[in-house]
C-alpha positions as CSV (number, residue, x, y, z in Angstrom):
1,M,-29.0,-11.5,32.4
2,T,-29.4,-8.0,31.0
3,T,-31.6,-5.2,32.0
4,L,-32.8,-2.5,29.6
5,I,-34.1,0.7,31.2
6,V,-36.2,2.8,28.8
7,T,-37.0,6.5,29.4
8,A,-39.2,8.9,27.5
9,H,-38.6,12.4,28.7
10,P,-37.2,15.3,26.7
11,D,-35.5,17.0,29.7
12,P,-32.2,15.2,30.7
13,D,-32.5,17.0,34.1
14,S,-35.9,15.5,34.8
15,L,-36.8,13.3,37.8
16,T,-37.5,10.5,35.2
17,H,-33.9,10.6,34.1
18,E,-32.6,10.8,37.7
19,V,-34.6,7.6,38.6
20,A,-33.3,5.8,35.5
21,E,-29.8,6.7,36.4
22,R,-30.2,5.6,40.0
23,L,-31.6,2.3,38.8
24,R,-28.7,1.8,36.4
25,R,-26.2,2.4,39.3
26,V,-27.9,0.0,41.7
27,L,-28.1,-2.8,39.1
28,L,-24.4,-2.7,38.3
29,P,-22.1,-4.6,37.9
30,A,-24.7,-6.8,36.0
31,P,-25.2,-5.7,32.4
32,V,-27.6,-2.8,32.2
33,E,-28.4,-0.3,29.5
34,V,-30.4,2.9,29.5
35,A,-32.3,3.7,26.3
36,D,-33.2,7.4,26.3
37,L,-35.7,7.5,23.5
38,A,-35.8,11.3,23.3
39,A,-32.0,11.7,23.1
40,E,-31.7,8.9,20.6
41,G,-34.3,10.5,18.4
42,F,-36.6,7.5,18.2
43,D,-39.5,8.3,15.8
44,P,-42.8,7.2,17.5
45,R,-45.0,7.7,14.4
46,F,-46.7,4.5,13.3
47,T,-46.3,4.7,9.5
48,L,-47.6,2.7,6.6
49,A,-44.5,0.6,6.7
50,D,-45.3,-0.2,10.4
51,R,-48.8,-1.1,9.4
52,H,-47.4,-3.5,6.8
53,T,-45.2,-5.2,9.4
54,Y,-48.1,-5.5,11.8
55,R,-50.3,-7.1,9.1
56,T,-47.7,-9.5,7.8
57,G,-45.4,-10.0,10.7
58,L,-42.5,-9.5,8.3
59,T,-39.6,-7.0,7.7
60,P,-39.9,-4.2,10.2
61,P,-38.4,-0.8,9.4
62,A,-34.7,-0.6,10.2
63,D,-35.1,1.5,13.4
64,V,-37.7,-0.9,14.7
65,A,-35.5,-3.9,13.9
66,R,-32.6,-2.3,15.9
67,E,-34.9,-1.9,18.9
68,Q,-36.1,-5.5,18.7
69,E,-32.5,-6.7,18.5
70,R,-31.6,-4.6,21.5
71,L,-34.5,-6.3,23.4
72,D,-33.7,-9.8,22.2
73,G,-30.9,-10.2,24.7
74,V,-32.8,-8.6,27.6
75,T,-34.3,-10.5,30.6
76,D,-35.7,-7.4,32.4
77,L,-37.2,-4.4,30.8
78,V,-37.8,-1.3,33.0
79,L,-40.0,1.5,31.7
80,V,-39.4,4.7,33.6
81,F,-41.8,7.5,32.5
82,P,-43.7,10.5,33.6
83,V,-47.4,10.2,33.8
84,W,-48.8,12.7,31.3
85,W,-52.6,13.0,31.0
86,W,-52.9,9.8,33.1
87,S,-50.9,7.7,30.7
88,M,-47.4,7.3,29.3
89,P,-45.9,10.0,27.0
90,A,-46.6,9.6,23.3
91,L,-42.9,8.9,22.6
92,L,-43.0,5.8,24.8
93,K,-46.4,4.7,23.5
94,G,-45.1,5.1,20.0
95,W,-42.1,3.0,20.8
96,I,-44.4,0.2,22.1
97,D,-46.7,0.6,19.1
98,R,-43.9,0.2,16.6
99,V,-41.6,-2.3,18.4
100,F,-44.0,-4.7,20.1
101,V,-45.7,-5.9,16.9
102,N,-47.0,-9.0,15.2
103,G,-44.2,-11.3,14.2
104,W,-41.9,-10.3,17.1
105,A,-43.9,-9.7,20.3
106,F,-46.8,-12.0,19.3
107,D,-48.1,-13.9,16.3
108,V,-51.6,-13.6,15.1
109,D,-53.1,-16.6,13.2
110,P,-56.7,-16.3,12.1
111,D,-57.2,-20.0,12.8
112,A,-55.1,-20.6,15.8
113,G,-55.4,-17.2,17.5
114,I,-52.6,-15.3,19.3
115,T,-49.3,-16.7,20.3
116,R,-47.6,-14.6,22.9
117,K,-43.8,-14.5,22.4
118,L,-42.2,-12.4,25.2
119,G,-42.3,-15.0,27.9
120,R,-38.5,-14.7,28.4
121,L,-38.9,-11.0,29.4
122,T,-40.0,-9.5,32.8
123,T,-41.4,-6.0,32.5
124,H,-41.2,-3.5,35.4
125,L,-42.9,-0.1,35.4
126,V,-41.9,3.1,37.2
127,P,-44.5,5.8,36.6
128,I,-43.5,9.2,37.8
129,A,-46.8,10.8,38.9
130,G,-47.3,14.5,39.7
131,D,-50.3,14.0,42.0
132,D,-50.4,12.2,45.3
133,A,-51.6,8.5,45.8
134,G,-54.9,9.7,47.2
135,V,-55.9,11.4,43.9
136,Y,-55.0,8.3,42.0
137,E,-57.0,6.1,44.3
138,R,-60.1,8.3,44.4
139,H,-60.3,8.6,40.6
140,G,-59.1,5.1,39.7
141,Y,-56.1,6.5,37.8
142,E,-53.6,3.9,39.1
143,Q,-55.9,1.0,38.3
144,A,-56.6,2.5,34.8
145,L,-52.9,2.8,34.1
146,R,-52.2,-0.7,35.4
147,T,-55.0,-2.1,33.3
148,Q,-53.8,-0.3,30.2
149,V,-50.1,-1.2,30.5
150,E,-49.9,-4.3,32.7
151,H,-52.8,-6.1,31.1
152,G,-53.1,-4.4,27.7
153,I,-49.4,-4.5,26.8
154,V,-47.3,-6.7,29.2
155,D,-49.8,-9.6,29.4
156,Y,-50.8,-9.4,25.8
157,C,-47.3,-10.0,24.7
158,G,-46.8,-12.8,27.3
159,S,-44.1,-10.9,29.2
160,R,-44.0,-11.6,32.9
161,R,-45.2,-8.8,35.1
162,G,-42.5,-7.4,37.3
163,V,-42.8,-4.6,39.8
164,T,-45.0,-1.5,39.2
165,A,-43.6,1.1,41.6
166,F,-45.3,4.5,41.3
167,V,-43.4,7.6,42.4
168,Y,-46.3,9.9,43.6
169,D,-46.3,13.6,44.2
170,S,-43.1,14.0,42.2
171,E,-43.5,17.7,41.8
172,R,-43.5,18.4,45.6
173,T,-41.1,20.9,47.0
174,D,-40.4,18.5,49.9
175,T,-37.3,16.9,48.5
176,V,-36.8,14.6,51.5
177,A,-40.2,13.0,50.9
178,R,-39.7,12.9,47.2
179,D,-36.2,11.2,47.6
180,A,-37.8,8.7,50.0
181,A,-40.4,7.8,47.3
182,V,-37.7,7.5,44.7
183,D,-35.6,5.3,47.0
184,A,-38.5,3.0,47.6
185,A,-39.3,2.6,43.9
186,V,-35.7,2.0,43.0
187,E,-35.2,-0.5,45.7
188,S,-38.4,-2.3,44.8
189,V,-37.3,-2.7,41.2
190,R,-33.7,-3.7,42.2
191,E,-35.0,-6.4,44.5
192,A,-37.3,-7.8,41.8
193,V,-34.5,-7.9,39.1
194,L,-32.0,-9.5,41.5
195,R,-34.7,-12.1,42.6
196,G,-35.1,-13.1,39.0
197,R,-31.4,-13.8,38.5
């Protein structure tokens, strides 16, 4: 049972990285890895080679093949990301665009339809939101993000839905309240991962 925590924030001192590190620590001694897409220099641009892979389901670019191999041994995937413009950062979206493709995450058959291939994987989400929960509720932002990611990505690939634990009001100066929100999100994911073992 291995957990992969994926972050997409350029600032190593960000709350996103702090949450990822806290998750890593609470999941030990079980195997856990943190993939820092920014530090690793992952290229999120969907190229003509990626389009070819998507269309044929064959031969992904080498960097994508490495990411797929890293995910092949994983039982739990935890995406920890800042909410920018009511969605995930382009770096994380590009990682999903390029890695979760036809031939690996699902198969498209014009006659038989779609075969979802990630049933072995449970995906957890930890969105780090700048605004408070009330803003997200009033404007439907939480539901929109859940629909986009939980349904549009996780369900589409056949992954099991894990926990979605928002950390709201992340830019507040009240560090006690912010730390309590982080503790609750980390504990929620920890419990879900351990329950699955």
